[in-house]
N, C-alpha and C positions, 0 to 999 in steps of 0.2 A: 221795646219790641214794636215794630211797625205793624199797625193794624191791617188786616186784609182789605178793608174798605179803602184805606189810603193807597195801598198798592194798586188795587184795581183802577181807582180813579186816575192815578198818575200814568198807568200804562196806556189807558185809552186817550188821555189828553196829550201824552207825548206823541202818540201816533197821529192824532189830529193836527197838532202843531207842526210836526214834520211835513205832513201832507200839505198843509197850508203854505208852508215855505216853498214846497215844490209846485205850488199853484194847482193842486189836485182837488177836484170837486168832492171826493170821498171824505175830505177833512170834515165836512159839515155834519154828516149823520153820526160819525164816530164821536165828534165833539158833543153832540146832544146827550149821548149816553154818559160820557165822562162828566158833563156838567151836572147831571142828576146825582151822580155819586158824590161829587164835590159839594153840592148843596147840603147833603146830609152830613158830610164830614165837617164842614165849616160851622154848621149849626151846633155840633157837639162841642166845639171849642170856643163858642161865643163870638165868632167873627160874623156878625149879622149883616154887615155891608157886603161881605163876600157871598153870603147866602143869596141876597137880592141880586148880586151880580150874576150868579149862576142861573137864576131864573130868567134874567135878561138874556143871557147867552143862549138859553134853550130856544127862546122865541126868535132871536136874531139868527141863530143857526138854521132854523127852518126857512126864514126869509132869504138868508144868504144862499142857501142851497138852491132854492127856486130861482133866485136872481142869476146865479152863475149858470144854471141850466138854460134859462131863457135867453141870456146874453143881451146883445144890443142890436136890435133890428134884425134878428135872425142869425147874427154872427156872435162869436164868443166875446164876452165882455173884455175890453182891452185893459191893460195896465196903464194907468195915467198918474199924473201928479196933482197934488192939491195946491191951489194957488195961495200966494202969500196973504191975499186979502182974507181968505177964509181962515187961515191959521191965525191971523191977527185978532180975530174975535173968538175963535174956538179955544185958544189957550187961556186967555183971561177968564172966559166963562167957565172953563174947567176948574181953574184955581178957586174962583168964587164958589162953585158948587161943592168943592172939597171942604171949604170952610163951613158952609151952611149945613151940609149933611153931617159933617163931623160934630158940629155943635148939637145937632138933634140927637145923634147917637149918645153923646156924652151926657146930655140932660135926661133923656128918657129911657136909656137902656143900660145894661151892665157890660156893654161892649168893651172889648180889650183894644187899646190903642185906636180910639175912634177916628182920629184925623188921618192916621196912616192908612187905616182900613178904608176910609173914604177915598183917599187918593188912589188906591188900587181900583176901587169901584169906578170912579169917575173917568180916569184916564183909560181904563179897560173898555168902557163904553165908547169913548171917542175912537180908540183903536179898532174896535169891532166894526163900527160904522164905516171906517175907512177901508177895512178889510173886505166888507161886503161890496164896496164899490171898486175894489181892486186898485186902491190908491197906494203908491209906494210908501208914503209917509206913515202908513199903519205900523211899519216896523220900527220907526223912531219912537212912537208912543209905546209899543210893546217893550222896547228897551227900557223906557222910563218905568213902566209898570213892574217889570221883572226886577229892576234895581231896588225898588221899594219893597216888593213882596218877599224877597229872599230873607231878609232879617226878621220881617213880621212873622212869617210862617215858622221859622226856626225858633223864635221866642215862644211859640205856642206848642212846641214839642213835635211839630210836623216836619221832622228832619228830612225824610225822603222827599217831601214836597218842596222843601227849601233847596235841596240839592238839585232837583230836577228843574226848578225855576232858574237856577243859575245856568243850567244847560240851555234852558229856553232863551236866556239872554244871548248866549252864543249863537243859537239858532236864528234869533231875530236879526243879529248882525249879518250873518251869512245870507239870510233871506232878503234883507235890504239890498245887498249887493246883487243877488241873483235876479230879483225883480227888475232892477235897473238894467241889467244885461238884456233881459227879455224885452223890456220896453224899447231899448235902443235898436234891437234887432227888428222889432215890428215897425219902428219908424223908418228904418232903412229899406224895408221891403214891404210896403203897404199893400201891394197887389198879390203877394205870395200868401199861401195858406198860413193862417195865424198860428203863432207859437205861444199864444198867451194863455192857453189852457191845456191841461193834461187830465183827461177824464178817465184814463185807464188806471 
C-alpha cells in the first residue's frame, strides 16, 4: 500500500515538474513543499543522498524563484543554450563527484546503492542549476537522472515514485522540445514581447 506521504510528495512534485516544463514560475514554490515531503520520505528508506538532494532543491528553488522573477535587466530571463566548453568540464566533474560521494556513503553510512544514489544527487544538482538559468540542456540531464532514478526507487518499494519518475522522463523529453521551440521563436522575433516566460 502506498503511504500518504509518498502520494502527497509525488502530487506536488508532478505539478512542479509539469509547470517547469511549461516554463511557469509557479513551479518553484510548489517544488519547495514537495521537496520537504520527499526529504522525509527518502530518509525513511535510507536514501541519504536523496535527502541531501531535497535540501539542496529547497534552497535552489527559492533562488530560482527569485531569479526568474527578477529576470535579466528588467526583462524575462531568456531560454539559452549551454556552450560545449562548459559541458566539457561539467560532465567529467559530475562523474568524479558521483564516485567520491558514493565512496563516502559506502564507507560511512548504511546507504542503499550508494553510487547510484550519488548519481541521482550529482546530476540532479547540475540539472537544477541549468534550470535556474533557463538553459535548454537542463532537460538532457533530467532525462539521465530519471533513467537512473526509476529502478532505484522501485527497488526500495517506492513504486508510485518510480512510476511517476518514468512519466517525468517523458515530460523531460517533451520539455526539451518545447523549450527549443520557444528559444527559436524568441530568436526570430527579438523585438517582440518575450514568450520565454508564463507567470500565470
